[in-house]
Backbone as JSON Lines, residues from 0, in Angstrom:
{"i":0,"aa":"X","n":[1.25,27.64,317.95],"ca":[2.7,27.85,317.92],"c":[3.13,28.6,319.16]}
{"i":1,"aa":"X","n":[4.56,28.39,319.35],"ca":[5.09,28.99,320.54],"c":[5.33,30.46,320.27]}
{"i":2,"aa":"X","n":[4.15,31.53,320.19],"ca":[4.2,32.89,319.73],"c":[4.71,33.8,320.84]}
{"i":3,"aa":"X","n":[5.62,34.75,320.53],"ca":[6.24,35.61,321.54],"c":[5.83,37.06,321.39]}
{"i":4,"aa":"X","n":[4.7,37.34,320.81],"ca":[4.28,38.7,320.55],"c":[3.57,39.3,321.76]}
{"i":5,"aa":"X","n":[4.09,40.36,322.28],"ca":[3.43,41.11,323.32],"c":[4.24,42.36,323.57]}
{"i":6,"aa":"X","n":[3.73,43.2,324.45],"ca":[4.41,44.45,324.69],"c":[4.22,44.89,326.12]}
{"i":7,"aa":"X","n":[5.1,45.71,326.64],"ca":[5.02,46.16,328.02],"c":[3.8,47.03,328.23]}
{"i":8,"aa":"X","n":[2.92,46.68,329.18],"ca":[1.74,47.49,329.44],"c":[2.12,48.9,329.85]}
{"i":9,"aa":"X","n":[1.27,49.85,329.44],"ca":[1.47,51.22,329.87],"c":[2.23,52.07,328.88]}
{"i":10,"aa":"X","n":[2.81,51.48,327.85],"ca":[3.51,52.28,326.86],"c":[2.56,52.61,325.73]}
{"i":11,"aa":"X","n":[2.82,53.68,325.03],"ca":[1.95,54.1,323.94],"c":[2.79,54.54,322.77]}
{"i":12,"aa":"X","n":[3.13,53.58,321.89],"ca":[3.97,53.87,320.74],"c":[3.22,54.69,319.72]}
{"i":13,"aa":"X","n":[1.91,54.45,319.55],"ca":[1.15,55.06,318.49],"c":[0.99,56.56,318.67]}
{"i":14,"aa":"X","n":[0.9,57.04,319.9],"ca":[0.68,58.46,320.11],"c":[1.95,59.27,319.91]}
{"i":15,"aa":"X","n":[3.1,58.63,319.97],"ca":[4.36,59.33,319.79],"c":[5.28,58.46,318.94]}
{"i":16,"aa":"X","n":[5.33,58.74,317.61],"ca":[6.12,57.89,316.72],"c":[7.57,57.77,317.19]}
{"i":17,"aa":"X","n":[8.06,56.55,317.2],"ca":[9.42,56.28,317.64],"c":[10.23,55.73,316.48]}
{"i":18,"aa":"X","n":[11.53,55.93,316.54],"ca":[12.41,55.32,315.55],"c":[12.44,53.82,315.78]}
{"i":19,"aa":"X","n":[12.94,53.08,314.79],"ca":[13.03,51.62,314.95],"c":[13.9,51.25,316.14]}
{"i":20,"aa":"X","n":[14.98,51.97,316.33],"ca":[15.86,51.65,317.46],"c":[15.18,51.93,318.79]}
{"i":21,"aa":"X","n":[14.39,52.98,318.86],"ca":[13.64,53.27,320.09],"c":[12.56,52.19,320.32]}
{"i":22,"aa":"X","n":[11.93,51.75,319.23],"ca":[10.95,50.68,319.36],"c":[11.61,49.39,319.84]}
{"i":23,"aa":"X","n":[12.81,49.13,319.34],"ca":[13.54,47.94,319.78],"c":[13.85,48.02,321.27]}
{"i":24,"aa":"X","n":[14.31,49.17,321.73],"ca":[14.63,49.33,323.15],"c":[13.39,49.13,324.0]}
{"i":25,"aa":"X","n":[12.25,49.61,323.51],"ca":[10.99,49.42,324.22],"c":[10.59,47.94,324.24]}
{"i":26,"aa":"X","n":[10.75,47.29,323.08],"ca":[10.4,45.88,322.95],"c":[11.27,45.0,323.85]}
{"i":27,"aa":"X","n":[12.53,45.36,324.0],"ca":[13.47,44.58,324.8],"c":[13.11,44.55,326.28]}
{"i":28,"aa":"X","n":[12.23,45.45,326.71],"ca":[11.85,45.51,328.12],"c":[10.82,44.44,328.51]}
{"i":29,"aa":"X","n":[10.33,43.7,327.52],"ca":[9.33,42.66,327.79],"c":[9.93,41.49,328.57]}
{"i":30,"aa":"X","n":[9.04,40.73,329.19],"ca":[9.46,39.6,330.01],"c":[9.66,38.32,329.2]}
{"i":31,"aa":"X","n":[8.79,38.06,328.24],"ca":[8.9,36.94,327.3],"c":[8.84,35.54,327.93]}
{"i":32,"aa":"X","n":[8.11,35.37,329.02],"ca":[8.09,34.02,329.63],"c":[6.75,33.29,329.52]}
{"i":33,"aa":"X","n":[5.67,33.99,329.17],"ca":[4.36,33.34,329.14],"c":[4.3,32.21,328.12]}
{"i":34,"aa":"X","n":[4.75,32.47,326.89],"ca":[4.7,31.44,325.86],"c":[5.66,30.28,326.15]}
{"i":35,"aa":"X","n":[6.91,30.53,326.54],"ca":[7.78,29.41,326.89],"c":[7.25,28.58,328.07]}
{"i":36,"aa":"X","n":[6.61,29.25,329.02],"ca":[6.02,28.54,330.15],"c":[4.89,27.62,329.67]}
{"i":37,"aa":"X","n":[4.07,28.13,328.76],"ca":[3.0,27.32,328.18],"c":[3.58,26.13,327.41]}
{"i":38,"aa":"X","n":[4.62,26.38,326.64],"ca":[5.27,25.31,325.89],"c":[5.84,24.24,326.79]}
{"i":39,"aa":"X","n":[6.43,24.66,327.89],"ca":[7.0,23.71,328.86],"c":[5.91,22.8,329.42]}
{"i":40,"aa":"X","n":[4.79,23.39,329.79],"ca":[3.68,22.62,330.37],"c":[3.15,21.61,329.36]}
{"i":41,"aa":"X","n":[2.89,22.06,328.14],"ca":[2.3,21.2,327.11],"c":[3.23,20.05,326.75]}
{"i":42,"aa":"X","n":[4.52,20.37,326.48],"ca":[5.45,19.3,326.08],"c":[5.73,18.33,327.22]}
{"i":43,"aa":"X","n":[5.71,18.82,328.46],"ca":[5.88,17.91,329.6],"c":[4.7,16.94,329.68]}
{"i":44,"aa":"X","n":[3.49,17.45,329.48],"ca":[2.31,16.59,329.52],"c":[2.32,15.58,328.37]}
{"i":45,"aa":"X","n":[2.78,16.01,327.2],"ca":[2.87,15.1,326.06],"c":[3.87,13.97,326.34]}
{"i":46,"aa":"X","n":[5.02,14.35,326.88],"ca":[6.04,13.35,327.18],"c":[5.6,12.36,328.23]}
{"i":47,"aa":"X","n":[4.91,12.85,329.25],"ca":[4.42,11.98,330.32],"c":[3.31,11.05,329.82]}
{"i":48,"aa":"X","n":[2.46,11.56,328.92],"ca":[1.31,10.79,328.43],"c":[1.7,9.72,327.42]}
{"i":49,"aa":"X","n":[2.75,9.97,326.65],"ca":[3.09,9.12,325.5],"c":[3.17,7.62,325.8]}
{"i":50,"aa":"X","n":[3.78,7.19,326.92],"ca":[3.87,5.74,327.15],"c":[2.54,5.05,327.44]}
{"i":51,"aa":"X","n":[1.51,5.84,327.74],"ca":[0.24,5.25,328.19],"c":[-0.88,5.32,327.16]}
{"i":52,"aa":"X","n":[-0.6,5.88,325.98],"ca":[-1.65,6.0,324.96],"c":[-1.17,5.38,323.65]}
{"i":53,"aa":"X","n":[-2.09,5.16,322.74],"ca":[-1.74,4.58,321.45],"c":[-0.99,5.59,320.58]}
{"i":54,"aa":"X","n":[-0.36,5.1,319.52],"ca":[0.37,5.98,318.61],"c":[-0.57,6.98,317.94]}
{"i":55,"aa":"X","n":[-1.75,6.54,317.57],"ca":[-2.72,7.44,316.95],"c":[-3.13,8.54,317.92]}
{"i":56,"aa":"X","n":[-3.38,8.15,319.18],"ca":[-3.8,9.12,320.19],"c":[-2.71,10.15,320.45]}
{"i":57,"aa":"X","n":[-1.47,9.72,320.59],"ca":[-0.4,10.68,320.88],"c":[-0.14,11.58,319.68]}
{"i":58,"aa":"X","n":[-0.38,11.08,318.47],"ca":[-0.22,11.93,317.29],"c":[-1.24,13.06,317.31]}
{"i":59,"aa":"X","n":[-2.49,12.73,317.63],"ca":[-3.51,13.77,317.74],"c":[-3.24,14.7,318.92]}
{"i":60,"aa":"X","n":[-2.73,14.15,320.0],"ca":[-2.38,14.98,321.15],"c":[-1.28,15.97,320.8]}
{"i":61,"aa":"X","n":[-0.33,15.55,319.97],"ca":[0.74,16.45,319.54],"c":[0.17,17.63,318.75]}
{"i":62,"aa":"X","n":[-0.73,17.33,317.81],"ca":[-1.34,18.41,317.01],"c":[-2.16,19.35,317.89]}
{"i":63,"aa":"X","n":[-3.02,18.77,318.72],"ca":[-3.91,19.58,319.55],"c":[-3.14,20.32,320.64]}
{"i":64,"aa":"X","n":[-2.23,19.6,321.29],"ca":[-1.47,20.2,322.39],"c":[-0.6,21.36,321.94]}
{"i":65,"aa":"X","n":[0.16,21.16,320.87],"ca":[1.03,22.25,320.41],"c":[0.2,23.4,319.84]}
{"i":66,"aa":"X","n":[-0.98,23.07,319.27],"ca":[-1.85,24.13,318.79],"c":[-2.44,24.96,319.92]}
{"i":67,"aa":"X","n":[-2.51,24.37,321.1],"ca":[-3.1,25.05,322.26],"c":[-2.08,25.91,323.01]}
{"i":68,"aa":"X","n":[-0.8,25.8,322.65],"ca":[0.23,26.54,323.39],"c":[-0.02,28.04,323.36]}
{"i":69,"aa":"X","n":[-0.39,28.57,322.21],"ca":[-0.63,30.01,322.12],"c":[-1.73,30.45,323.07]}
{"i":70,"aa":"X","n":[-2.83,29.68,323.11],"ca":[-3.97,30.06,323.94],"c":[-3.64,29.93,325.43]}
{"i":71,"aa":"X","n":[-2.91,28.87,325.78],"ca":[-2.47,28.73,327.16],"c":[-1.52,29.86,327.54]}
{"i":72,"aa":"X","n":[-0.6,30.19,326.63],"ca":[0.33,31.29,326.88],"c":[-0.38,32.62,327.05]}
{"i":73,"aa":"X","n":[-1.42,32.83,326.23],"ca":[-2.2,34.07,326.35],"c":[-2.85,34.17,327.72]}
{"i":74,"aa":"X","n":[-3.36,33.04,328.21],"ca":[-3.94,33.03,329.54],"c":[-2.9,33.26,330.62]}
{"i":75,"aa":"X","n":[-1.77,32.6,330.5],"ca":[-0.7,32.75,331.48],"c":[-0.12,34.17,331.48]}
{"i":76,"aa":"X","n":[-0.24,34.87,330.35],"ca":[0.33,36.21,330.26],"c":[-0.3,37.17,331.26]}
{"i":77,"aa":"X","n":[-1.52,36.85,331.71],"ca":[-2.17,37.71,332.71],"c":[-1.65,37.41,334.11]}
{"i":78,"aa":"X","n":[-1.02,36.24,334.28],"ca":[-0.38,35.91,335.54],"c":[1.06,36.42,335.58]}
{"i":79,"aa":"X","n":[1.71,36.45,334.42],"ca":[3.11,36.89,334.37],"c":[3.24,38.4,334.2]}
{"i":80,"aa":"X","n":[2.11,39.09,334.0],"ca":[2.15,40.54,333.83],"c":[2.33,41.0,332.4]}
{"i":81,"aa":"X","n":[2.36,40.05,331.44],"ca":[2.58,40.43,330.04],"c":[1.28,40.82,329.33]}
{"i":82,"aa":"X","n":[0.16,40.26,329.75],"ca":[-1.18,40.67,329.3],"c":[-1.27,40.9,327.79]}
{"i":83,"aa":"X","n":[-1.25,39.82,327.05],"ca":[-1.21,39.88,325.59],"c":[-2.29,40.73,324.95]}
{"i":84,"aa":"X","n":[-3.52,40.61,325.43],"ca":[-4.64,41.25,324.75],"c":[-5.21,42.46,325.5]}
{"i":85,"aa":"X","n":[-4.46,42.96,326.48],"ca":[-4.94,44.13,327.21],"c":[-4.99,45.34,326.28]}
{"i":86,"aa":"X","n":[-6.03,46.16,326.41],"ca":[-6.19,47.32,325.54],"c":[-5.07,48.34,325.73]}
{"i":87,"aa":"X","n":[-4.48,48.33,326.92],"ca":[-3.4,49.28,327.2],"c":[-2.07,48.86,326.59]}
{"i":88,"aa":"X","n":[-2.03,47.64,326.03],"ca":[-0.79,47.12,325.47],"c":[-0.63,47.62,324.04]}
{"i":89,"aa":"X","n":[0.42,48.4,323.81],"ca":[0.7,48.94,322.48],"c":[1.58,47.99,321.7]}
{"i":90,"aa":"X","n":[1.43,47.99,320.39],"ca":[2.25,47.15,319.52],"c":[3.2,48.03,318.72]}
{"i":91,"aa":"X","n":[4.38,47.49,318.4],"ca":[5.3,48.23,317.56],"c":[5.78,47.36,316.41]}
{"i":92,"aa":"X","n":[6.75,47.84,315.65],"ca":[7.21,47.14,314.46],"c":[7.78,45.76,314.78]}
{"i":93,"aa":"X","n":[8.34,45.59,315.96],"ca":[8.94,44.3,316.32],"c":[7.87,43.26,316.64]}
{"i":94,"aa":"X","n":[6.73,43.7,317.17],"ca":[5.6,42.79,317.34],"c":[5.13,42.29,315.99]}
{"i":95,"aa":"X","n":[5.04,43.2,315.02],"ca":[4.59,42.82,313.68],"c":[5.6,41.89,313.01]}
{"i":96,"aa":"X","n":[6.89,42.12,313.27],"ca":[7.93,41.24,312.72],"c":[7.71,39.8,313.17]}
{"i":97,"aa":"X","n":[7.41,39.6,314.45],"ca":[7.2,38.25,314.95],"c":[5.91,37.64,314.43]}
{"i":98,"aa":"X","n":[4.91,38.47,314.18],"ca":[3.68,37.96,313.6],"c":[3.94,37.41,312.2]}
{"i":99,"aa":"X","n":[4.69,38.18,311.41],"ca":[5.04,37.73,310.06],"c":[5.89,36.46,310.13]}
{"i":100,"aa":"X","n":[6.83,36.42,311.06],"ca":[7.67,35.24,311.22],"c":[6.88,34.02,311.63]}
{"i":101,"aa":"X","n":[5.85,34.21,312.46],"ca":[5.0,33.11,312.87],"c":[4.24,32.54,311.68]}
{"i":102,"aa":"X","n":[3.71,33.42,310.84],"ca":[3.01,32.97,309.64],"c":[3.96,32.21,308.73]}
{"i":103,"aa":"X","n":[5.19,32.69,308.6],"ca":[6.19,32.01,307.79],"c":[6.44,30.59,308.31]}
{"i":104,"aa":"X","n":[6.56,30.45,309.63],"ca":[6.79,29.13,310.22],"c":[5.61,28.21,309.97]}
{"i":105,"aa":"X","n":[4.39,28.75,310.05],"ca":[3.2,27.94,309.8],"c":[3.17,27.4,308.38]}
{"i":106,"aa":"X","n":[3.7,28.17,307.44],"ca":[3.72,27.75,306.05],"c":[4.56,26.48,305.84]}
{"i":107,"aa":"X","n":[5.52,26.24,306.74],"ca":[6.38,25.07,306.61],"c":[5.59,23.79,306.85]}
{"i":108,"aa":"X","n":[4.43,23.91,307.49],"ca":[3.59,22.74,307.7],"c":[3.1,22.15,306.38]}
{"i":109,"aa":"X","n":[3.18,22.92,305.31],"ca":[2.83,22.39,303.99],"c":[3.76,21.24,303.61]}
{"i":110,"aa":"X","n":[4.95,21.22,304.2],"ca":[5.89,20.11,304.0],"c":[5.69,19.06,305.09]}
{"i":111,"aa":"X","n":[5.54,19.51,306.33],"ca":[5.48,18.59,307.47],"c":[4.26,17.68,307.44]}
{"i":112,"aa":"X","n":[3.1,18.18,307.03],"ca":[1.88,17.37,307.07],"c":[1.9,16.21,306.07]}
{"i":113,"aa":"X","n":[2.29,16.42,304.81],"ca":[2.38,15.28,303.89],"c":[3.4,14.23,304.33]}
{"i":114,"aa":"X","n":[4.52,14.7,304.9],"ca":[5.53,13.76,305.39],"c":[4.96,12.95,306.56]}
{"i":115,"aa":"X","n":[4.2,13.59,307.42],"ca":[3.59,12.9,308.56],"c":[2.57,11.85,308.09]}
{"i":116,"aa":"X","n":[1.93,12.12,306.95],"ca":[0.98,11.14,306.42],"c":[1.69,9.86,305.97]}
{"i":117,"aa":"X","n":[2.95,10.0,305.58],"ca":[3.75,8.84,305.18],"c":[4.32,8.13,306.4]}
{"i":118,"aa":"X","n":[4.82,8.93,307.36],"ca":[5.41,8.37,308.58],"c":[5.01,9.24,309.76]}
{"i":119,"aa":"X","n":[4.05,8.77,310.55],"ca":[3.52,9.57,311.66],"c":[4.56,9.82,312.76]}
{"i":120,"aa":"X","n":[5.63,9.04,312.79],"ca":[6.64,9.26,313.82],"c":[7.43,10.54,313.59]}
{"i":121,"aa":"X","n":[7.25,11.16,312.42],"ca":[7.94,12.43,312.15],"c":[7.23,13.62,312.8]}
{"i":122,"aa":"X","n":[6.03,13.42,313.31],"ca":[5.24,14.54,313.86],"c":[5.97,15.26,315.01]}
{"i":123,"aa":"X","n":[6.45,14.55,316.04],"ca":[7.16,15.29,317.1],"c":[8.44,15.95,316.58]}
{"i":124,"aa":"X","n":[9.09,15.32,315.61],"ca":[10.29,15.9,315.01],"c":[9.97,17.21,314.31]}
{"i":125,"aa":"X","n":[8.99,17.18,313.4],"ca":[8.68,18.37,312.61],"c":[8.06,19.49,313.45]}
{"i":126,"aa":"X","n":[7.07,19.14,314.27],"ca":[6.42,20.16,315.1],"c":[7.4,20.74,316.12]}
{"i":127,"aa":"X","n":[8.2,19.87,316.71],"ca":[9.18,20.35,317.7],"c":[10.15,21.35,317.12]}
{"i":128,"aa":"X","n":[10.61,21.1,315.89],"ca":[11.56,22.01,315.25],"c":[10.86,23.28,314.78]}
{"i":129,"aa":"X","n":[9.73,23.12,314.1],"ca":[9.03,24.28,313.56],"c":[8.62,25.28,314.65]}
{"i":130,"aa":"X","n":[8.16,24.75,315.77],"ca":[7.7,25.62,316.85],"c":[8.84,26.37,317.53]}
{"i":131,"aa":"X","n":[10.07,25.93,317.29],"ca":[11.21,26.61,317.9],"c":[11.89,27.64,317.01]}
{"i":132,"aa":"X","n":[11.43,27.77,315.77],"ca":[12.11,28.67,314.83],"c":[12.0,30.15,315.21]}
{"i":133,"aa":"X","n":[10.88,30.52,315.86],"ca":[10.66,31.94,316.17],"c":[11.64,32.48,317.2]}
{"i":134,"aa":"X","n":[12.39,31.61,317.85],"ca":[13.37,32.1,318.81],"c":[14.55,32.8,318.14]}
{"i":135,"aa":"X","n":[14.81,32.49,316.88],"ca":[15.93,33.12,316.18],"c":[15.72,34.62,316.0]}
{"i":136,"aa":"X","n":[14.59,35.05,315.4],"ca":[14.38,36.5,315.3],"c":[14.22,37.18,316.65]}
{"i":137,"aa":"X","n":[13.75,36.43,317.66],"ca":[13.66,37.02,319.0],"c":[15.05,37.43,319.48]}
{"i":138,"aa":"X","n":[16.02,36.55,319.3],"ca":[17.39,36.86,319.72],"c":[17.9,38.12,319.03]}
{"i":139,"aa":"X","n":[17.64,38.2,317.73],"ca":[18.1,39.38,316.98],"c":[17.42,40.64,317.51]}
{"i":140,"aa":"X","n":[16.12,40.56,317.75],"ca":[15.36,41.74,318.17],"c":[15.77,42.24,319.54]}
{"i":141,"aa":"X","n":[16.0,41.32,320.48],"ca":[16.32,41.76,321.84],"c":[17.83,41.79,322.1]}
{"i":142,"aa":"X","n":[18.62,41.44,321.07],"ca":[20.08,41.46,321.15],"c":[20.59,40.65,322.34]}
{"i":143,"aa":"X","n":[20.11,39.4,322.37],"ca":[20.49,38.48,323.45],"c":[20.68,37.09,322.85]}
{"i":144,"aa":"X","n":[21.56,36.31,323.41],"ca":[21.92,35.0,322.85],"c":[20.89,33.9,323.05]}
{"i":145,"aa":"X","n":[19.94,34.09,323.96],"ca":[19.07,32.99,324.36],"c":[18.26,32.39,323.22]}
{"i":146,"aa":"X","n":[17.79,33.21,322.32],"ca":[16.99,32.68,321.21],"c":[17.8,31.81,320.27]}
{"i":147,"aa":"X","n":[19.03,32.23,319.98],"ca":[19.91,31.42,319.14],"c":[20.2,30.08,319.83]}
{"i":148,"aa":"X","n":[20.49,30.15,321.12],"ca":[20.73,28.93,321.89],"c":[19.51,28.01,321.83]}
{"i":149,"aa":"X","n":[18.33,28.59,322.05],"ca":[17.11,27.79,322.1],"c":[16.87,27.06,320.79]}
{"i":150,"aa":"X","n":[16.89,27.79,319.67],"ca":[16.6,27.16,318.38],"c":[17.64,26.12,318.01]}
{"i":151,"aa":"X","n":[18.91,26.46,318.15],"ca":[19.96,25.54,317.73],"c":[20.03,24.3,318.61]}
{"i":152,"aa":"X","n":[19.99,24.49,319.93],"ca":[20.05,23.35,320.85],"c":[18.82,22.47,320.69]}
{"i":153,"aa":"X","n":[17.69,23.09,320.58],"ca":[16.43,22.36,320.42],"c":[16.43,21.56,319.11]}
{"i":154,"aa":"X","n":[16.84,22.18,318.02],"ca":[16.82,21.5,316.72],"c":[17.76,20.31,316.71]}
{"i":155,"aa":"X","n":[19.01,20.51,317.09],"ca":[19.97,19.41,317.08],"c":[19.6,18.34,318.1]}
{"i":156,"aa":"X","n":[19.07,18.76,319.24],"ca":[18.65,17.8,320.27],"c":[17.49,16.95,319.81]}
{"i":157,"aa":"X","n":[16.53,17.56,319.12],"ca":[15.37,16.83,318.62],"c":[15.79,15.8,317.57]}
{"i":158,"aa":"X","n":[16.64,16.21,316.64],"ca":[17.1,15.29,315.59],"c":[17.86,14.11,316.22]}
{"i":159,"aa":"X","n":[18.72,14.41,317.19],"ca":[19.47,13.34,317.86],"c":[18.53,12.39,318.59]}
{"i":160,"aa":"X","n":[17.55,12.94,319.31],"ca":[16.6,12.11,320.05],"c":[15.77,11.24,319.11]}
{"i":161,"aa":"X","n":[15.4,11.78,317.96],"ca":[14.59,11.04,317.0],"c":[15.33,9.81,316.49]}
{"i":162,"aa":"X","n":[16.63,9.96,316.27],"ca":[17.43,8.82,315.79],"c":[17.84,7.87,316.93]}
{"i":163,"aa":"X","n":[18.15,8.42,318.09],"ca":[18.68,7.6,319.18],"c":[17.61,6.81,319.93]}
{"i":164,"aa":"X","n":[16.37,7.29,319.91],"ca":[15.3,6.62,320.68],"c":[14.1,6.32,319.77]}
{"i":165,"aa":"X","n":[14.29,5.42,318.8],"ca":[13.21,5.13,317.83],"c":[11.95,4.55,318.46]}
{"i":166,"aa":"X","n":[12.07,3.94,319.63],"ca":[10.91,3.35,320.28],"c":[10.27,4.28,321.32]}
{"i":167,"aa":"X","n":[10.86,5.43,321.53],"ca":[10.32,6.37,322.52],"c":[10.57,7.81,322.03]}
{"i":168,"aa":"X","n":[10.2,8.05,320.79],"ca":[10.53,9.34,320.18],"c":[9.79,10.52,320.83]}
{"i":169,"aa":"X","n":[8.53,10.34,321.13],"ca":[7.78,11.44,321.74],"c":[8.35,11.77,323.12]}
{"i":170,"aa":"X","n":[8.63,10.75,323.9],"ca":[9.17,10.96,325.25],"c":[10.54,11.65,325.18]}
{"i":171,"aa":"X","n":[11.42,11.16,324.29],"ca":[12.77,11.71,324.2],"c":[12.76,13.14,323.67]}
{"i":172,"aa":"X","n":[11.97,13.39,322.63],"ca":[11.9,14.74,322.05],"c":[11.27,15.7,323.04]}
{"i":173,"aa":"X","n":[10.24,15.25,323.75],"ca":[9.62,16.11,324.77],"c":[10.62,16.47,325.86]}
{"i":174,"aa":"X","n":[11.44,15.51,326.26],"ca":[12.45,15.77,327.3],"c":[13.45,16.81,326.83]}
{"i":175,"aa":"X","n":[13.88,16.71,325.58],"ca":[14.81,17.7,325.03],"c":[14.19,19.08,325.04]}
{"i":176,"aa":"X","n":[12.97,19.18,324.55],"ca":[12.3,20.48,324.46],"c":[12.07,21.08,325.84]}
{"i":177,"aa":"X","n":[11.61,20.28,326.78],"ca":[11.38,20.79,328.14],"c":[12.68,21.27,328.78]}
{"i":178,"aa":"X","n":[13.76,20.52,328.59],"ca":[15.06,20.92,329.15],"c":[15.52,22.25,328.57]}
{"i":179,"aa":"X","n":[15.36,22.41,327.26],"ca":[15.76,23.67,326.62],"c":[14.87,24.81,327.09]}
{"i":180,"aa":"X","n":[13.58,24.53,327.25],"ca":[12.66,25.55,327.76],"c":[13.06,26.01,329.16]}
{"i":181,"aa":"X","n":[13.43,25.08,330.01],"ca":[13.78,25.44,331.38],"c":[14.99,26.38,331.4]}
{"i":182,"aa":"X","n":[16.01,26.05,330.62],"ca":[17.18,26.93,330.52],"c":[16.76,28.3,329.99]}
{"i":183,"aa":"X","n":[15.89,28.31,328.97],"ca":[15.46,29.57,328.37],"c":[14.64,30.4,329.34]}
{"i":184,"aa":"X","n":[13.74,29.76,330.08],"ca":[12.92,30.48,331.05],"c":[13.77,31.12,332.14]}
{"i":185,"aa":"X","n":[14.72,30.36,332.67],"ca":[15.6,30.89,333.72],"c":[16.39,32.08,333.18]}
{"i":186,"aa":"X","n":[16.91,31.93,331.97],"ca":[17.73,33.0,331.37],"c":[16.9,34.24,331.09]}
{"i":187,"aa":"X","n":[15.7,34.06,330.54],"ca":[14.83,35.2,330.24],"c":[14.4,35.92,331.51]}
{"i":188,"aa":"X","n":[14.1,35.16,332.56],"ca":[13.68,35.8,333.8],"c":[14.83,36.58,334.44]}
{"i":189,"aa":"X","n":[16.03,36.0,334.41],"ca":[17.2,36.72,334.93],"c":[17.44,37.99,334.13]}
{"i":190,"aa":"X","n":[17.29,37.89,332.82],"ca":[17.46,39.06,331.95],"c":[16.44,40.14,332.31]}
{"i":191,"aa":"X","n":[15.18,39.74,332.51],"ca":[14.11,40.68,332.84],"c":[14.36,41.35,334.18]}
{"i":192,"aa":"X","n":[14.76,40.56,335.18],"ca":[15.02,41.13,336.5],"c":[16.2,42.09,336.45]}
{"i":193,"aa":"X","n":[17.18,41.79,335.62],"ca":[18.34,42.68,335.45],"c":[17.91,44.01,334.84]}
{"i":194,"aa":"X","n":[17.0,43.96,333.86],"ca":[16.49,45.18,333.24],"c":[15.7,46.0,334.25]}
{"i":195,"aa":"X","n":[14.88,45.33,335.06],"ca":[14.08,46.02,336.06],"c":[14.94,46.71,337.1]}
{"i":196,"aa":"X","n":[16.05,46.11,337.43],"ca":[16.9,46.66,338.5],"c":[17.76,47.84,338.01]}
{"i":197,"aa":"X","n":[17.86,48.01,336.7],"ca":[18.67,49.13,336.16],"c":[17.86,50.4,336.05]}
């Protein structure tokens, strides 16, 4: 899943208990681009590959590729400075909130998988929407509109693409997701640079 849990290196929440509002202010200082960058790469590769492989192959690629986003994002986090698993990275209540939210989103696959067994063309629809749900609590936590924009635009765009392009659903849905990711990445980076400059 497209997981957004990480924290600014060098802070130590555990040694000095902070209020929830102080933890939120600390959490808001994060960059938040490693996971969206990973998602952009994976969905772009899926969209590019879809016309050249069988339906069975692209279905498995969707499962494997989207499942690999977290691991790719974790690796990229060391290039973006977010360093997900660094020992110096402290976690706070907002990190735990997103972990719980991620588990909640995974539980929805109990519906998506049986539906996919009936109609495999629903896989990009269901996975594309489910993987974008975590952007909603992100918006609330960092008090910024980008997460609401991402989830809503992505969800409606995916549904529209699924109906409008029945013969190229993976390609169309991938294009929607990548476009939304690009807007989100630009916005998050501008937000981060603005915080750094203050």
